[in-house]
Structure formats: C-alpha cells, structure tokens
N, C-alpha and C positions, 0 to 999 in steps of 0.2 A: 185246458189249453193254455190259460194264463199261467197256471202253475208251472207247466213245462217251459214256457217262454222264460220265466224267471229262473228256473233251474238251468237253462242254457246260457244264462248270463245277461239277459235283457234287463236293463236297470231303469229305464225311463218309459213313462206313458203320459200322453196328453189326451184328455177327453173333453168332449162337449156334451152338454146334457141332452137327454131325450128319453121318451118313454120306451121305445123299442130297444134301446141299449141299456136299460136299467140293470140287467143282470151283470153285464160287463162293468158298468160304472160302480156298482156296489161291491163287486168282488175286487176291483182295483183299489177301491177305498180301503178295503180290509187288508189287502196286500201292502198298501201304503202304511197303514197303522202298524202292521207287523214289521215294518222296515225291510220289506222284501223288494220293494220297488219304489221309485220316486215318482209321484203323480202330480201333474199340473192340470188345472181345470181352466178352460177358456169358454167364452160364449159364442165365439165366431170360429167356424170350421176352417176358414182360410188362415186365420191367425194360428189355430191349433196345428194345422199342417206344417206351416213354416217353423213354428216353435219346435215341433218334433224333428224337423230337418236340422235345426240348429243344435239340438241335443245330440243327434247322430253325428253331425260334423265334429263336435268336440270329443265325443267318446269313441267314435269308430264303431259303435254298436248300433244295431237297428233299434230305433225308438218306435214305440207303439202309438198310434193315434186312433181313437175310438169315436165313432159318430153314430147317430141315429140314421133313419132311412130318409130317402127323398133327396131334396136339394142339398142337404147336409153333405152327402157323399160328393156331389158335383163340385162343391166348394174346395175340395182337396186337390183338384186337378192342377192348379198352378204350382203347388208344392211338389206334386208328383212329377210334373214335367222337369222342374229344376233338379229334383233328386235323380231322375232318370239320366239327364244329360250330364250331371256332375258325378254320378256314381256314388250316391249317398244311400246307405241302407235305411229303409223304413218298413214298418209293418202296419198296413191299413186294415183295421178291423171294423168293417162297416155292417151295421145291423140292417136286417131286411125282413119283410113279410115272407111267409112261406111262398114257394114258387107258384102254387096254385092260385095266388091272388094277383099274379102279374097279368096285365091285359084286361083286368076287370074294372078299371077305374077305381080301384080301392084307394082309400085315404092314404096319402103320403107313400104311394107305391109306384115305382117305375122300374125300368129294366136296369138294375144296378150291375149285374154281371157284364163284364166287358166294357164298362164305362171308361176305363183307363187304357183300353186298347193295347198297343205294343209298348206302352211306357212303363209297364211293370214286369218284373222278372218272373213272376208266377202269379196266376190268378185262379182262385178256387172258389166255386159257389158251394158253400157248405150247407147241406140240407138241415132242416129243423129237427129238434130232438124227438126221439121216440121212447127213451128210457132204456134202450138196449144196454146190456152189460158190457158190450164191446165198445161202446161209444167213448168212454174215457181214454182207452188205449188209442183209439183212432184220433181223438182230439190231440193227444200228445204227439202222435206221429205227424199230424198236420202242422203242429207248432214247430217241430224239429225241421221239417222240410221247408217251412217258411223262413226260418233262420238261415238255413243253408242257401236258399235262393237269394235272400236279401244280402248276405255277405259275399255272394258270388263264389262260393266255395269251389265249384267245379267249372266256373266260367271265367273267373278273374274280373267280372263286371258286377260289382255291388249295385244295389238299387232298390226301388220300392217293390213290395209284394202286397197283393190285394187278397184278403180273405173276406168274402162276402158271407156273413153268418145269418142264415134264416132262423128266425125265432118266432114261435107261436105262443099264444096265451095258454096258461099263465106265464107271464114273462119272467118271473123270478119267484123264489121262495125264501126260506130263511137264509140270512147272510151267514156264511160259515165263519166261525170264530177261529182264525188261524193260530192265534196265540194259544188258545186252549188245545188245539190239535197238536201244536208243537210240544206243549207241556206234557201231553199224553203220549209222546213218541211218534206223532204223526208227521205230516209233511213240513219240510223246510227246504230252502234252496240247496241243491246239491245232494240232497238225501234220496232215499228210495221213494221217488215221487210218483205222482200222477196215475199211471196206468192201473196199478193194483193197490196202491196205498190209500191212506186215509183221505187224501185230497181227491183222488178219483172216485172213491166210493161215497164221499160226503159233499164236498164243496161243489164239484162240477155238477152233480145231480141236483143239489139244492138251487144253484144259480141258474140252472136250465141252459147251460152254454154248450151242449153237445148237439149232435146232428142226426137227421134222418134223410130219406131219399127225396130228390127233387123230381119235378116233372120231366120224364124222359123225352117228351116231345118238344121241349122248349127250344126255340130257334137260337137262343143265346148259348146253348150248351154244346160242347164238342162231344164226340163219342168217348165212351169210358176209357178206351185204350190210351187216350191222350192225357188221362188224369192221373197217371201213375206217379206216386210220390217217390222222390229220390231217397237213397240210403240216408238214414237219420244220423244225427251227431252222436248217438248213444255209444257207438263203439269207441269213439275218441274219448268219451267220458268214463270208459270202463264199466258201463252199465249194460244190462241185457237189452236186446233190441233185435230187429229183423236182420237176417243174415245177408240180405241183398236187396237191391232196389226192387226186384221182382216180388220178394216176400212182402215188402211194404205196399207195393202196388196192388197186390192181391187183396190185402186188407182194405185198401181204399176202395177198390172196385166193388167189393162185396157190400160196402156201405152206401153205394150210390153216389160217392163224391164225384163231382164233375169239374173238369177244367174248362175255363171259358174259351170259347172259340175266338181265334185271332190273338189271344194272349200267349206269351211264352210259357212253356212248362219247364220244369227242372231238367237241365241237360243231362243229369245223371241217369234219367230214365231212358235215354237214347242208347245206352250201351250197358254191357254187363258190369257187375260189380268188380270183376277182375281187372277191367281196363280203366277203372276210375282212378283219378289222381288221389293222393292222400288228402284226408280231410284237413282243410286249412284251419289255422288258429281262429277260434271264434271269440276270443277275448272274454271268457266267462268270468266276469268279476266276482260273481257269487261263489265261484269255486276256488277263489284265491289266486287266479291267474292274472297276469298283468293286463292292464287295459291301455290301449294306445290313446294318444291325445288328439289324434286327428284321423280323418279318413285316409289320408296318404300314409300315415303310420300303419293303419289297419291293412291297407293294401299291401304294404311292405311285408307285414307279418304273414299275409296269406299268399305271398308270391309262390310258395311251393306248389300251390295247386295249379295255376296256369303254366308254370314252367315244366311241370311234370306231364303235361297233357299234349304231347306231340302227336303228329298225324298217325304214327305207328305205335303210340302208347309210351314212347320214350321221351326223355327230357330234351328239348331242343337246346343246342349250344348258343351262347351269346354271340352276336355278330361281332367279328373282329374288324376294327376300323383301322385302315392304313393311315399313315401320316402325310401322304402326298397332297391330297386336295386341300385348298384353302377352305377351312371349315369354321362355322359358328354353331354354338349350342343355344337353342331357344327353350326357355322354361316358361310355359304357360301356366294357367291356373291349376293348382294342385299337383304340380310336377313333382314336388318333394325334393329332398337334398341330392338325389342321384344326379340331377342335371349339373349342379355345381361341381360335384365330384368328378364327373366326366370331363367338364371343361378344364378343371384343374389338372387332371392327368394328361389330357391331350394338349394342353397349352393353347386352348382356343378361346376366343371371345365368348362371353356369356351374356345373353339377352334374357333377363328374368323379370317377369311382371310381379307386382307387389304381393299378390296372393299365390305365388308359385311355390313358396317354401324354399326357394333357391336364391333369393335376392341377398347375397352376401358373397364375400370372397374377393380376391385380387383380380379375378378375370371379369368382374362385372362391368358392363357397358351401359351407362344410364341413358345417354343420348343416342339410343339405337335408331330411332326413327330418322334422324338427320343423316346418320352414317349409312343406313341401308339405302337411302335415296341418293347417296353420293356415288358416282361412278368409280371413284378410287377406292371405295370400301365395299359397299353393297354390290357394286357392279363387278367386283372381282371374286365374290363368293362362289365357290364351286360345290359346296356341300353344306347342308343344314340338317342338324339332328334335333328333333322336336320331342320334348317331354310335355305332358299335360295338355292344356287347352288354351292356346293363345287367342285373345279376343280384343286386345286394346289398341291395335294398330292395323293399318292397311298394308304397311310395308312388309310385315312378316309373312302373311299369306301370299303376297305378291311374289315372294321368292320361289314358291312351289310352281308358279305358273311359267317360270322360265325354263326353256329347253336345256340350258347349260348348267342347271343346278340339280344336283341329286338331293332328294328329300327323304330322310329316314325318320319314321315316327316310331317311338318307343312306347308300347302299350302292353300291359299285362294280359289283355284279352286276345292278343295276336295268336297265342298258341292254340286256342280253341275255336276261333272265329272261322266260319266257312262261308263262302260267297252266298249271299241271300239269307243267311241265318244269323247275322250279327245282332247282338242284343242292343248295342248302342251304335250311334253314328261315329265312325272313326274320323279323326281330324284329317281331312283330305281335300284341301282347297283345289277346286277345278278338277278333281279326280286325277291329280297329277303326281301324287306321292309315289316315290319310287319303290319303297318297301316298308312293311310293318314288321317290327321285331319285338320280342319280349325283353331283351336286354342287349346292351352293347358293352364292349371293352376296347381298350386301346392296344393295338399291336405295336411292337417295337419298344425301344427304350425311352430315354428322356426326350423331351421336345427339342427339335433342332431349329429349322427355319420357322417353325410355328412361333418361336419367341418374338421375332420381329413383327410377324403378323399380329400377334396379340398386343404387343407394345404399341403399335400404331393405332389400334382401335382404342385402347385405354387412354392414351394421351389425347387423341382427338376428341373423345367423349368428354374428358375433363375440361378441355378448352371450350367446348360448346356449353357445358354447364356453367362454367365461370362467366362466359359472355352473357348467358341468360340471367345470371345472378346480378350482373352489372346493370342490366336493363330494369330489373325489379329488385333493387338492393335492399338488404336488411341493415338499416343504419346501425353502426357499431362504433362507439367512441374509442379512441386510442387508449388501450388499457394501461400503457406505460405512464400516462399522465395522472393516473389515479394516485400514485405514491410519489409524485414529483415534489421536490422541496419548494418549488415555486407555487405560492398560493394562487396566483392567477391561473396557472396550468391546471391545478386541482379543481378550481372553480369551473374552468372551461370543460373539464371532464364531466363534472356533475351535471352541467347544463346540457352537454351533448348526450349524456346517458338519459336524462329526463326527456329530451326531445325524441330520442330513438324509441323510448317506450311508449310515447304518445303517437307514434306513427300509425296510420290506419292499417287495418288488416287487409291483405290481398289474398287471392286464392293460393298463390304460391307460398306466402308466408304462413297461411293457415295449414296447408298440407305439411310443410316442414315442421311447424310447431307440434302438430299432432303426432307426427312420426317420431320426433325427438322425445316427446313425453311418454311414449309407449315403451315398456320394458318387457323382458322375456316372460315374466310372470303375468303380464297383462294379455288382453286379447284386443285386436283391432279389426273391426268390420267396416268394409268400404261399400257404400251404396253405388248403384249403377248410375252415376251422374258425371258431370264435368270434372268433379274433384278427383276421381280415381285416376283419370288421365293426367291431371295436373300433378298428382303425387307420383305417378309413374315417370313423368318427365324430370322430376326434381330431386327425389330423395335418394340418399346413398344406400349402400348395403347395410343390412342390420339383421341379426338373427332374432326376429320376433314373430309371433303367431298372427298371421293375417288371413282373414277370410273375406270373400266376396261371392255373391251368387252369380257366377259367371257361366253356369251351364247354359242358360238362355239369356242371361244378362238383363233380366227385367228389373224394374224398380219395386215390384210387389214383394211383400214379405220381408223386407230388409230388417225392420225393427223386431219382428217376430223371430227371425232367424238369430239375430244377435242376442235376443233374450234367452233363447235356448242355449246358445254358446255360453252366455254368462252364468246361467243356472248350473250347467254341468261343470264349469270350470271353477266355480267358487264354493261348491258345497263340500261338506265332509263326506267321505265314502260311506255308503250304506253299511258295509261290513263293520265299520267302526261305531255305528249307531245301534246295532242290534243288541248290544249288551247293556244299553241304558234302560232305565225303567220306562215302561209304556205309560202313556197318559190317557186315561179314559177308556171306556169300552167301545165297541163297534159303533154304537149309535151316537156317541159323544165326540169321539176324536175326529178332527178334520183339519185340513190345511197343512202347512209346513210343520206346525207344532205337533201334529199327530204322529209323524214319523221321526221327528227330530232332525229332518233334513233341511235345517235352516242354512242360510248363507253364512259361510265361514268368514271370519275377519282376517284369516291368514293368507288369503289369496289376493290376486290382483284385481284390476278394474277392466271392464269391457268398454272400450270406446267405439263409437259408431260415427263415422264421418259420412254425412249424407246431405243431399239438397232438400230444399223446402218441399218440392213436389213428392219426393220419395217419402218424406215424413208423412205428408197428408194422405198419401195412398195407403199407408199402413197405420193410420192413426188409431184404429181399433186395438192395435197391439199395446197401446199405452195403458189399457185397462188391466189391473190386477185385482182379482176378486178378494173379498175379505178373507183373511187367513192364508192367502197364497204367498209363496216366497217372493220377495222383492230384492233382486240382485243389485249389485253395484254396477250400474250401467249408465254411461254418459252419452247422450245423443248430442253430437256437435253438428248443428244445423246451419249450413251455409245458405242464408236466406237472400237470394237475389231476385225474388219476386216472380219466379216461374221457371220454365224449362229453358234456361239460357244456353244449354248445350246445342240447341237447334240453331243458335246464331252462327255456329261454325259451318252450317250447311251452305253449299254454293247458292241455293235458291234464296237464301236470306238477303243476298245482295241485289236480287232482281224483283222479288215479290213485293206487292203492295204492303207497306209496313203495318197498317191497321189490320189487314186480313191475316198477315203472317202472325202477328202477335196473338190474335184471337184463337187461331186454329193450331198454332205450333207452340208459341211461348206459353199460352194459357196462364196469363198473369193472375196472381192471387194476393190478397192483403189480409190473410188470416192473422189474428192476434195470437201468436205462439205462446206468449206468457199466460193468457187466459186458458188456452188449450192445455198447457202443462198443469196449471192449477186445477182445472176441472177433473183431471185424472189423478191428482195427488202427487205429481212429480215436482221436485225442486226445480227452480228456474233461475238462470243467470244470463247475462248478455255481455258480449265483449265486442267493442268497436276499435280498441287499440291493442298494441302488442302487450302492454303491461296487464291489461284486463284479461287478455287471452291466456297469457302465461300463468296468471293467478288462478284462473278457472281450471286450467289443465293440471295444476299441481295441488289444488286444494283436495283434502281427503273427502271421499264420498261415503255417505251413510246409506244410500239407496239410489233409486232411479232419479236422474238429473237431466234436464234439457238445457243445453247451452246454445243460445242463438247468436250467430255471427253475421250481422248484416253485411252484404257485399253489393257493390254496384253491378249493374247488368254487364 
C-alpha cells in the first residue's frame, strides 16, 4: 500500500510512534532512507495532523499521517475538519486492532471506523492480513482509490481520506531493504510496482500491512455494495489495472473490504466508467511530472475533472456575465488568481483577503469594509461574484442577504454536486446565493461604464487607507534633507531618522513590516487572531504566497501547519537526492540525514504572524526530535497578554471587566524566551521599529521566535 502511494506521487508522510503501527512506521523509515518519501516524526498526533496539512497545502499532494490506535486517532480530528473545509488532501492511515476485538474492552481499542464522519472524502475499514496472494494487489488498489478521493479527481473537492488498517499480531517481520530490492531490479517509484513485483511479494508481506475480512455484523460497517473502489489512477500512468470501477469493486468486495457507514465513498463508484470524467492530474512528482505549489494550483490543474462532469456527462459551459449590473468580485481564502483575472477583464472592483491568492492588481480595494457599509458604494452593488471562502468581515456575507443583490459563487465542485450529496459546505450565507457555477467569463468587449465604477472604488479606498495611516503614522524623515548642503538640515534628518526608528511598534506597523519583508520566494502564514484582520485592512497588493487556516478559522495547529509548509517549500526535491550515496543501513539511518532531505539554503523563509494565545495553543509544535529537519521558520508573536480580539465584541463594553477578562481575554504571562529556549529555538525581542526591521531582515539558520510586545 505504501509503495503504491509513493508510485502515485505521494511525497510526504508524518507519523507518531506506537506499537500497533510499527509495520507502517518501519516501512516508512525504509522508504525515507531510500529517498522515496520524506518522513517527519512527531510525538503529538494533533501536531502531526496539522503538519501533514501544511505539507499538503504547499505541495498540492495528499500527505500521509500515520497513528497507532485509540485516542491517537481522535487527536487528528481538528486537522481533518480544517482539511475538509479548506479542501486540502490528506491520507489518514490509522492502525487498529482486528474488528473482533471491538466492544470487548480490549486495550487501546475503540470504534475507529466512522470516527471522522462526513468530514472525509472516503473512509475504508481495511481488514487484518491473512497472507492471501491477492492482498498486495488489493492494497495497491486501495491506495490508488485513496489518492483519487483525496485529490477530488471525480468530484472537484479535495480533502482527507481515512484508511483504518486492522493489524493483528505479529505486527511486523523483517524490514524490507528497498535499496537492495532496487539494486536487484525490484521496486522503485514509477516502476513495475506493488501488485506483482518485488515489493508486493516481499515488503508488504514482511511488514504485515495488507488485509483480511472484518466482522460482517459490525454496526459501524455499511453493506459491501457501498465499498466499491473507484477506477484507479493506473490507466493515466500507462500501467495495467482494472478496466472499470466495477472490476475494481469486485476485487474489493471479494476481500471483505468495507466502507464506513455515514462516510462518503468514491463518487466514481456511482456511475459507469464510460461516464467518468478524465482522470485529473495527480501531480506525481516521482514520475517526473510537475508539482503545484499550492492547493489552489492543484485544483487548477485538476479542473478538467469537474468541468467535464455535467449532468448529462458533457462539459458545462462557463457562465457568461453581462456588463450591465454594478459588480464587485470577492476573493476569499484560497480563491487563486482567477478572481483577479476576472476583475481585471470585467473592470470591476476586487475585494481580496490576504490568503486569497488574488491580493494584487490595479482593481484591488483595500478598505472594502468601509465602502461596503457605505450607501454610495456597497448600497449600489447589484451583483457580487465570489471565489474561495471569505471569512474576515461581516460586510461581505451581508451582501448575499440583500434581495437586490445577485450572488454568484464560483466553485469547481458545482459540476458534480447534487442536492443533499455535497461533499463540502458551499459558501452560501443565509442560503441566499443565486447560483453556483464552475467558471465565469465576461461577455462583450472592453469595459465601458465599469471604468467609472471601478475608479470611484479605488480612489475612495485609497483615501480611507491614507486617513487611517495618518491616525497611526509611521514616522518618516524628509529624505531630501539627507543630502542637504546645510549641516543643520542634515543633522535634523539624522535625529528625525533615529526618532522614527525608536517609535514603538503598533499592530498596524507590525502587519505592514511583516508584509513588506516577505518576498515571492518566502511563505507567510497568518494565525487566526486580531492581526490577520489588521493586515487585511492595511496592506497593499503584492504577489506573495500567503496561507491561513480559514476552513474553520481556529487557532489550533497554526505552528504545525506552518512547519509543514516550511519543510515542503525549503527542501531539495526527492528526485534530486536519489542519486546521492545512501548513508547507513536500515537499522542505522534515521532523521533528515538518512534521506538527504535536509533543508536547502537556496529557498526562502516561512514567517508566521500570530498572537500569544495561538502560539501557546500549539506549543507542542515547537518540538523537533533529534535528527528531524529544522526549517527556516520565524514565529512573529504579537504578545498582548491574551485574547484581545474579544475586546472588539459589543459585550466588552457592558460586561464586568474582571469577569470578562477571566473568561474571554484569558490573560497569560508566559515567559516566551524561556519557552523558546526550552525547545531549542532562537529568540529575539522587538519593541521598536529599528529592532523589528533588524529582526525581519536578519538571516535565519533555523527555527526562530520573535516576540513583539503590544499594548492591549
């Protein structure tokens, strides 16, 4: 199974240790040593889940996360929810006792099938091994179907997949030496893998990672008819495989594989192979194909699948938008550059959140909150076109609640979604969205009256931003005095420059400084705190890579997610490392050095702008085990002593202050320097502009925590 995942292009795995998962762990370690996969090890499953999410965000490929049984599985739920709502592909490989042990009060045994409910794209309860000769081929088919479902090949909705792997004792045997197998002409990524090759006959059997029948009477299992596996990716790879979904399903049913009741199954199983859309690009890096840099890029590459899946099997045409109505384009989280392109072609104002991937261009309106609340601007809007998932304001969803506004939501899932069968919740405030479409285009020629509509928005936004800047000015001396022939003027310039640099840092100046310090080769991750809204209100357009966990907008897992993004963006490609000499044998090689997948010095920095509570909530992510890769990541912690975002609530003005502070602000006085040093992170502190600028421009050798104290 693991071999097939690698052959399909999966490049990353995160595991947490455990007895029941030892076969998976040791096999992944060997794959890592052979430079077939990049492996991270964490001790906390919640951290592992979000790290895998970050890896998938950066690569656009499903990342594997492996756990033992019991509460370890439950700790993945926060990351699963975020991945579900954000459309991030993940592969959850959870180890379990055989089904016969469920309900017997067995040690570390619970009802793991169905634990993630509707929040996974596919959930399979894979029975324990019997040693059948058919099991390696079945394991490969399961892996291929899992990748299909995670990428949303037939649905346009990428997301997490749960493979619950029952394992009985003995839990593992001899660890396969993949390097020796490769030298003997055996298994390697992209080769004649798995089902009948050396890997299937040796490694899978030795590791004990294939399957047998589960208890048919288990209340957690659906009838076998719902367990049919979708057509595999093999045809797209030019390799032999089942001719149709039915062929694959038959093999699965004969092995007793069961889909979990209440969880989605692969949509391809609902129709014949003749009506299936073309297999979407799965970005198989191991096969020499290009790898996208983000989930939005991956979705773009896979657009052929949802676009080709119309109600009658044909490709639906893009919705042609007339130029009449007064229109704005909204780009929420993960919208991608298509929103900016549409706004540019239509001559319409663009509202783009920082993590949209569209916050650039001449049509950008920064002060959109104020303008949407203004009767002369927002009050005149007749049509809004929404890309992505807007989450940072009340004004945007309020548009959809108006009877006089037509709301069009652009989503790749629209082509295959059927009422009551949607895999994800569509953006639909108040259930008032007018229509869902897969694509839009502008009808007619060049913009006409739209030019004045756009011009008024852009100029008004600029005036508001300038006024806000005047209220919280960034002191800047008159640069013309620097080269003045008058000694007194030059001296005055130096004094003014020194005074400006000694100005205390505010939330606005912090947001602007971090934005300005981030370049296209860097990554910027924003925590779900007050600062992301401050940044949204202040920063201009810029083509940089920004991520935020906005699926559910929780504070959990921010550092873990950023670590995954940093690791994936800063490493050398696995394909470039496979020709280097291997170090040590299977028992000796470990950590980043074992695969050579060390952090490259030729890539940028991952900066994380977050609040103090967001940091403390994910403090376990600060731990890198001995030998684990340590990326260049800088946590920029705005420490205002608690959750000051709640000070913006209306109740803050009427509630008892002491009670409000205790239950809402949750004040803290943690020594962040001591925390950083305990985990081996470099630490610095910035209270002035000069200190902040110095910290943001200094070269980073590894993980760094920058504390920026702020007033409440």
